[in-house]
RODO-2510 file (C-alpha; in nm, 4 decimals, decimal comma):
residues 358
     n   res          X          Y          Z
     1     m     2,6296     4,0503     3,2327
     2     t     2,6991     3,6977     3,3594
     3     y     2,4157     3,4419     3,3854
     4     f     2,4148     3,1226     3,5904
     5     l     2,2052     2,8186     3,4857
     6     k     2,0964     2,6059     3,7811
     7     n     2,0533     2,2300     3,7396
     8     g     1,9801     2,0565     4,0693
     9     n     2,2504     2,1708     4,3110
    10     t     2,4896     2,2802     4,0387
    11     y     2,5327     2,6113     3,8605
    12     k     2,6802     2,6619     3,5158
    13     v     2,7923     2,9875     3,3567
    14     s     2,5662     3,0452     3,0580
    15     k     2,4934     3,3048     2,7962
    16     k     2,1515     3,4648     2,7949
    17     e     2,0903     3,3426     2,4399
    18     a     2,1288     2,9824     2,5587
    19     i     1,8419     3,0199     2,8041
    20     d     1,5350     2,9700     2,5852
    21     l     1,2401     2,8396     2,7844
    22     h     0,9055     2,7373     2,6323
    23     e     0,5840     2,6642     2,8154
    24     h     0,4775     2,4361     2,5304
    25     l     0,6696     2,2190     2,2844
    26     p     0,6617     2,4098     1,9530
    27     a     0,4839     2,2427     1,6622
    28     g     0,7300     2,0464     1,4510
    29     n     0,8827     1,7004     1,4188
    30     y     1,1115     1,5456     1,6782
    31     v     1,2999     1,2236     1,7539
    32     i     1,3962     1,0963     2,0972
    33     k     1,7599     1,0915     2,2034
    34     k     1,9266     0,9767     2,5254
    35     n     2,2245     1,1179     2,7135
    36     e     2,4377     0,8089     2,7662
    37     m     2,6170     0,9710     3,0627
    38     t     2,3088     1,0750     3,2609
    39     g     2,0429     0,8454     3,1083
    40     e     1,8252     1,1512     3,0477
    41     m     1,5933     1,1453     2,7468
    42     y     1,5452     1,4541     2,5328
    43     l     1,3965     1,5618     2,2006
    44     e     1,5870     1,6627     1,8905
    45     q     1,4045     1,8560     1,6206
    46     i     1,4084     1,7200     1,2653
    47     d     1,2624     1,8403     0,9365
    48     k     0,8854     1,8367     0,9257
    49     f     0,6991     1,6351     0,6627
    50     e     0,6082     1,8004     0,3339
    51     f     0,4105     1,6988     0,0272
    52     k     0,4913     1,7926    -0,3289
    53     g     0,2145     1,7702    -0,5825
    54     k    -0,1447     1,6542    -0,5604
    55     i    -0,2704     1,4180    -0,2909
    56     y    -0,4848     1,1426    -0,4430
    57     g    -0,7467     0,9185    -0,2891
    58     d    -0,9118     0,9679     0,0497
    59     t    -0,5934     1,0430     0,2489
    60     t    -0,7035     1,3955     0,3441
    61     k    -1,0532     1,2811     0,4367
    62     r    -0,9203     1,0048     0,6614
    63     a    -0,6698     1,2369     0,8280
    64     d    -0,9438     1,4899     0,9055
    65     r    -1,1625     1,2200     1,0598
    66     i    -0,8844     1,0758     1,2760
    67     l    -0,7821     1,4179     1,4073
    68     n    -1,1449     1,5115     1,4723
    69     s    -1,1925     1,1928     1,6774
    70     f    -0,8646     1,2577     1,8591
    71     h    -0,9855     1,6037     1,9667
    72     d    -1,3298     1,4704     2,0594
    73     r    -1,2139     1,1748     2,2691
    74     p    -1,1059     1,2386     2,6312
    75     a    -0,7614     1,0784     2,6358
    76     t    -0,5349     0,8829     2,4010
    77     t    -0,6323     0,7546     2,0562
    78     g    -0,4460     0,4773     1,8759
    79     v    -0,4325     0,4261     1,4997
    80     m    -0,2811     0,1214     1,3250
    81     l    -0,2044     0,1484     0,9526
    82     t    -0,1086    -0,1776     0,7836
    83     g    -0,0030    -0,2634     0,4292
    84     e     0,2896    -0,3157     0,1968
    85     k     0,5406    -0,0397     0,1259
    86     g     0,4000     0,2179    -0,1122
    87     s     0,0394     0,1254    -0,0344
    88     g    -0,0505     0,4612     0,1212
    89     k    -0,0213     0,4034     0,4961
    90     t     0,2888     0,6230     0,5383
    91     l     0,1204     0,8941     0,3299
    92     l    -0,1654     0,9053     0,5831
    93     a     0,0771     0,9127     0,8779
    94     k     0,2581     1,2089     0,7208
    95     m    -0,0713     1,3845     0,6463
    96     l    -0,1714     1,3513     1,0128
    97     s     0,1580     1,5117     1,1126
    98     i     0,1209     1,7966     0,8616
    99     k    -0,2356     1,8714     0,9685
   100     g    -0,1257     1,8439     1,3312
   101     y     0,1416     2,1073     1,2650
   102     e    -0,1276     2,3385     1,1261
   103     q    -0,3158     2,2892     1,4550
   104     d    -0,0020     2,3576     1,6660
   105     i     0,0388     1,9875     1,7537
   106     p     0,3981     1,8539     1,7497
   107     t     0,4922     1,5086     1,6167
   108     i     0,7392     1,2706     1,7789
   109     v     0,8766     1,0085     1,5362
   110     i     0,9809     0,6855     1,7081
   111     n     1,2569     0,5147     1,5071
   112     a     1,4154     0,3065     1,7855
   113     p     1,2626     0,0519     2,0313
   114     w     1,2027     0,2941     2,3169
   115     c     0,9905     0,1300     2,5846
   116     g     0,9583     0,0729     2,9584
   117     d     0,8766     0,2938     3,2558
   118     a     1,1336     0,5642     3,1755
   119     f     1,0039     0,6011     2,8186
   120     n     0,6403     0,6043     2,9331
   121     a     0,7177     0,8695     3,1933
   122     f     0,9024     1,0823     2,9377
   123     i     0,6130     1,0719     2,6893
   124     q     0,3616     1,1546     2,9607
   125     s     0,5755     1,4413     3,0912
   126     i     0,4788     1,6218     2,7700
   127     e     0,1383     1,7313     2,8900
   128     q     0,0119     1,8943     2,5710
   129     p    -0,1510     1,7004     2,2832
   130     v     0,1151     1,5255     2,0739
   131     i     0,1173     1,2898     1,7738
   132     v     0,3522     0,9939     1,8304
   133     v     0,4385     0,8009     1,5115
   134     f     0,5833     0,4487     1,5425
   135     d     0,7171     0,3787     1,1925
   136     e     0,7358     0,0075     1,0922
   137     f     0,6282    -0,0844     1,4438
   138     e     0,6561    -0,4633     1,4126
   139     k     1,0108    -0,4368     1,2750
   140     v     1,1395    -0,1926     1,5370
   141     y     0,9775    -0,3641     1,8382
   142     d     1,0166    -0,7350     1,9115
   143     e     0,7467    -0,9416     2,0828
   144     h     0,8594    -0,8637     2,4382
   145     e     0,9012    -0,4916     2,3685
   146     q     0,5541    -0,4759     2,2157
   147     e     0,4132    -0,6280     2,5337
   148     t     0,5632    -0,3461     2,7395
   149     m     0,3870    -0,0898     2,5165
   150     l     0,0360    -0,1985     2,6181
   151     t     0,0269     0,0198     2,9296
   152     l     0,1186     0,3277     2,7287
   153     l    -0,1529     0,2553     2,4704
   154     d    -0,4196     0,1782     2,7313
   155     g    -0,4911     0,5462     2,7843
   156     v    -0,4585     0,5283     3,1629
   157     y    -0,2411     0,8406     3,1630
   158     p    -0,4187     1,1782     3,1793
   159     t    -0,2497     1,3453     2,8788
   160     k    -0,3816     1,3306     2,5226
   161     k    -0,1667     1,1493     2,2688
   162     l    -0,2410     1,0317     1,9160
   163     f    -0,0400     0,7109     1,8714
   164     v     0,0047     0,6176     1,5040
   165     l     0,1531     0,2746     1,4280
   166     t     0,2530     0,1832     1,0718
   167     c     0,3334    -0,1804     0,9980
   168     n     0,3764    -0,4057     0,6961
   169     d     0,2459    -0,7235     0,8607
   170     k    -0,0308    -0,6858     1,1186
   171     w     0,0077    -1,0496     1,2256
   172     r     0,3451    -0,9609     1,3762
   173     v     0,1763    -0,7020     1,5971
   174     n     0,0892    -0,8123     1,9509
   175     s    -0,2507    -0,9840     1,9484
   176     h    -0,3605    -0,7710     2,2472
   177     m    -0,3483    -0,4663     2,0202
   178     r    -0,5756    -0,6121     1,7522
   179     n    -0,9525    -0,5826     1,7993
   180     r    -0,8960    -0,3708     2,1100
   181     p    -1,0428    -0,0239     2,0372
   182     g    -0,9490     0,0835     2,3893
   183     r    -0,5849     0,0674     2,2811
   184     i    -0,6004     0,1001     1,9023
   185     f    -0,9176     0,2870     1,8117
   186     y    -0,8725     0,2825     1,4333
   187     s    -0,7257     0,0046     1,2203
   188     l    -0,6875     0,0694     0,8470
   189     e    -0,5588    -0,1914     0,6022
   190     y    -0,4051    -0,0847     0,2731
   191     k    -0,4305    -0,3681     0,0213
   192     g    -0,3560    -0,1729    -0,2935
   193     l    -0,4834     0,1307    -0,4775
   194     e    -0,8532     0,1701    -0,5410
   195     e    -0,9763     0,1967    -0,8992
   196     a    -1,0844     0,5609    -0,8550
   197     f    -0,7327     0,6502    -0,7343
   198     i    -0,5714     0,4851    -1,0387
   199     r    -0,8054     0,6563    -1,2842
   200     e    -0,7580     1,0001    -1,1274
   201     y    -0,3796     0,9682    -1,1246
   202     c    -0,3694     0,8493    -1,4873
   203     e    -0,6002     1,1297    -1,6010
   204     d    -0,3566     1,3786    -1,4481
   205     n    -0,0256     1,2198    -1,5457
   206     l    -0,0559     0,9660    -1,8301
   207     n     0,0012     1,0946    -2,1832
   208     a    -0,1760     0,8121    -2,3687
   209     k    -0,5055     0,8116    -2,1798
   210     e    -0,6492     0,5434    -2,4083
   211     h    -0,4505     0,2938    -2,1966
   212     i    -0,6213     0,3835    -1,8674
   213     e    -0,8695     0,0946    -1,8887
   214     k    -0,5867    -0,1473    -1,9511
   215     i    -0,3886    -0,0152    -1,6526
   216     v    -0,6936    -0,0562    -1,4305
   217     g    -0,7276    -0,4146    -1,5511
   218     i    -0,3595    -0,4892    -1,4989
   219     a    -0,3831    -0,3521    -1,1447
   220     g    -0,6526    -0,6115    -1,0777
   221     t    -0,4049    -0,8916    -1,1468
   222     f    -0,1998    -0,7903    -0,8413
   223     d    -0,2894    -0,8740    -0,4846
   224     q    -0,1609    -0,5282    -0,3879
   225     f    -0,0995    -0,2802    -0,6681
   226     n     0,0676     0,0115    -0,4884
   227     f     0,1482     0,3725    -0,5721
   228     d     0,5151     0,3004    -0,6440
   229     m     0,4074     0,0555    -0,9149
   230     l     0,1563     0,2968    -1,0678
   231     k     0,3980     0,5901    -1,0669
   232     a     0,6775     0,3851    -1,2270
   233     l     0,4428     0,2393    -1,4907
   234     v     0,3040     0,5781    -1,5956
   235     e     0,6520     0,7316    -1,5964
   236     e     0,7911     0,4566    -1,8222
   237     m     0,4939     0,4641    -2,0597
   238     n     0,5297     0,8399    -2,1008
   239     r     0,9064     0,8211    -2,1503
   240     y     0,9007     0,5596    -2,4279
   241     n     0,5434     0,5960    -2,5605
   242     e     0,4731     0,2322    -2,4765
   243     t     0,1751     0,0171    -2,3877
   244     p     0,1426    -0,0997    -2,0251
   245     q     0,2573    -0,4506    -2,1206
   246     e     0,5679    -0,3235    -2,2983
   247     a     0,6640    -0,1059    -2,0027
   248     m     0,6016    -0,3834    -1,7521
   249     s     0,8246    -0,6240    -1,9432
   250     m     1,1192    -0,4125    -1,8229
   251     l     0,9933    -0,2782    -1,4897
   252     n     1,0306    -0,4548    -1,1563
   253     t     0,6519    -0,4808    -1,1531
   254     k     0,5129    -0,8264    -1,2249
   255     p     0,1926    -0,9995    -1,1096
   256     e     0,2981    -1,2625    -0,8596
   257     y     0,0608    -1,5395    -0,9454
   258     s     0,1501    -1,8786    -1,0824
   259     d     0,2325    -1,9321    -1,4486
   260     s     0,0180    -2,2434    -1,4174
   261     s    -0,3053    -2,0424    -1,3843
   262     s    -0,5775    -2,1810    -1,6124
   263     y    -0,7934    -1,9918    -1,8603
   264     a    -1,0964    -2,0978    -2,0644
   265     i    -1,0502    -2,0287    -2,4375
   266     k    -1,2844    -1,8435    -2,6718
   267     l    -1,1503    -1,7797    -3,0241
   268     v    -1,3486    -1,5646    -3,2695
   269     i    -1,2446    -1,5694    -3,6375
   270     n    -1,4331    -1,3632    -3,8990
   271     g    -1,7098    -1,3042    -3,6473
   272     e    -1,7628    -1,6765    -3,5780
   273     e    -1,6713    -1,8462    -3,2533
   274     i    -1,4709    -2,1683    -3,2757
   275     k    -1,6535    -2,4513    -3,0995
   276     d    -1,4955    -2,5555    -2,7711
   277     t    -1,4739    -2,9148    -2,8990
   278     n    -1,2432    -2,7998    -3,1780
   279     y    -0,9527    -2,6912    -2,9574
   280     e    -0,6558    -2,9183    -2,9059
   281     e    -0,6596    -2,8039    -2,5408
   282     r    -0,9753    -2,6513    -2,3928
   283     e    -0,7762    -2,4478    -2,1404
   284     w    -0,4601    -2,2391    -2,1649
   285     h    -0,2088    -2,2281    -1,8799
   286     g     0,0262    -1,9388    -1,8053
   287     n     0,0448    -1,5662    -1,7414
   288     p    -0,1085    -1,3694    -2,0323
   289     l     0,0758    -1,0519    -1,9308
   290     n     0,4212    -1,2047    -1,9505
   291     k     0,4117    -1,4588    -2,2334
   292     s     0,2582    -1,5165    -2,5743
   293     v    -0,0548    -1,7274    -2,6033
   294     s    -0,0286    -2,0095    -2,8566
   295     l    -0,3058    -2,2571    -2,9309
   296     s    -0,4219    -2,4996    -3,1988
   297     y    -0,7742    -2,5481    -3,3261
   298     k    -0,9460    -2,7832    -3,5684
   299     v    -1,0336    -2,6541    -3,9146
   300     v    -1,3163    -2,8512    -4,0776
   301     e    -1,3245    -2,8678    -4,4584
   302     n    -1,6291    -2,9566    -4,6673
   303     e    -1,8432    -2,9703    -4,3529
   304     g    -2,1606    -3,1754    -4,3941
   305     t    -2,0466    -3,3601    -4,7084
   306     d    -1,9051    -3,7036    -4,7724
   307     d    -1,5667    -3,5392    -4,8272
   308     e    -1,5643    -3,3762    -4,4821
   309     s    -1,2152    -3,3637    -4,3356
   310     w    -1,0229    -3,1554    -4,0827
   311     d    -0,6780    -3,0265    -4,0096
   312     w    -0,5056    -2,8354    -3,7266
   313     e    -0,4298    -2,4635    -3,7449
   314     s    -0,2054    -2,2801    -3,5010
   315     i    -0,2388    -1,9204    -3,3893
   316     r    -0,0323    -1,7009    -3,1579
   317     f    -0,1092    -1,3788    -2,9707
   318     t     0,1616    -1,1610    -2,8157
   319     p     0,1233    -0,9459    -2,5001
   320     s     0,1265    -0,6347    -2,7214
   321     e    -0,1994    -0,7592    -2,8834
   322     l    -0,3757    -0,7576    -2,5467
   323     k    -0,6494    -0,4960    -2,5905
   324     k    -0,8607    -0,5218    -2,2783
   325     i    -0,8516    -0,6583    -1,9241
   326     d    -1,1488    -0,6482    -1,6913
   327     s    -1,1066    -0,4555    -1,3668
   328     n    -1,0541    -0,7648    -1,1490
   329     g    -0,8025    -0,9265    -1,3818
   330     t    -1,0023    -1,2380    -1,4717
   331     k    -1,0745    -1,1775    -1,8417
   332     y    -0,8228    -1,0890    -2,1149
   333     v    -0,9137    -0,9909    -2,4707
   334     f    -0,6536    -1,0135    -2,7492
   335     t    -0,7051    -0,8916    -3,1062
   336     n    -0,4500    -0,9345    -3,3854
   337     e    -0,4065    -0,7297    -3,7016
   338     k    -0,6417    -0,9619    -3,8924
   339     g    -0,9264    -0,8899    -3,6494
   340     t    -0,9160    -1,2351    -3,4912
   341     s    -1,0026    -1,2174    -3,1214
   342     l    -0,9102    -1,4394    -2,8295
   343     i    -1,0868    -1,4145    -2,4933
   344     l    -0,9194    -1,5845    -2,1981
   345     t    -1,1302    -1,6192    -1,8834
   346     k    -0,9521    -1,7262    -1,5680
   347     v    -1,0788    -2,0564    -1,4336
   348     k    -1,1425    -2,0442    -1,0600
   349     q    -0,9465    -2,3187    -0,8932
   350     k    -1,1538    -2,5468    -0,6769
   351     s    -1,0368    -2,5296    -0,3181
   352     y    -0,9990    -2,8539    -0,1266
   353     s    -1,2556    -2,9167     0,1426
   354     y    -1,2184    -3,1506     0,4368
   355     w    -1,5637    -3,2864     0,3584
   356     d    -1,4580    -3,3856     0,0046
   357     a    -1,2865    -3,6871     0,1604
   358     f    -1,6189    -3,8339     0,2745
***
């Protein structure tokens, strides 16, 4: 039997199998395409997101809350996830899509700067609830294009959409989107892994669990210690049975603070602390994770007698002798094979104040 497919005033011969109408967009992931001849926008299905292995941290909890609010609110809900690559923001975006799929909600992934009236009309023509993910929003959309998105995010249209924006730098996002819950209801900043996340991951994956405390301390030396760094560090330590410092000496994972950072010195030899007046320099400057610590101290002979004299002794500690780092990365404890200990405590740099000039 012959079938005819009508489109406007035209008819095309078509097979029955090609006529597949749906009242609702099936759950799954899609990207937007455009027919360059007709200008018509359409959706193309892509692979849906999947997770392999355990999900750490509060990703699942946050996804459940966002979706619950989305269902509870009357119209659109915006979510902005900011942070460096590997910080966890994309993980949450994917989790929202996966949970949406379980609830029969499709996801549209925006990977090109679609905007304007035609784009808005196309999105709103999909009347069912949909998750719309704008990946790396501030990179895909320039300043003018972001401005045109405000109407879409305002929620003036009657259909329910969950708009999820991921970005690396929130300051490149239009200022009219920040601190505007009417447009972006949730704003989550990922500034690095939390201590509980690091400990849980290491308990599950690190062979030499005695190094967990040290890894937690090392993480505190980074402004943003992300999952990519943690995964690579644990993988390398397991592969070569190394300490965190030894693995990091090779990895593309280094604390990005100045080698001129200052540390107060505390040297303990045979259970006795060397007086601070006996150091050649009272502070040490550098990065204790990346370089050896060398210092000189005064040795007093025949103390308290007429023959009292002194001489200088030198001592050196290598990164492999680093035994402990506090969780915020401000105190480092070295111990050598002789039992001599060195404690370096980061000196807080005094910030300049305008009023200091008066």
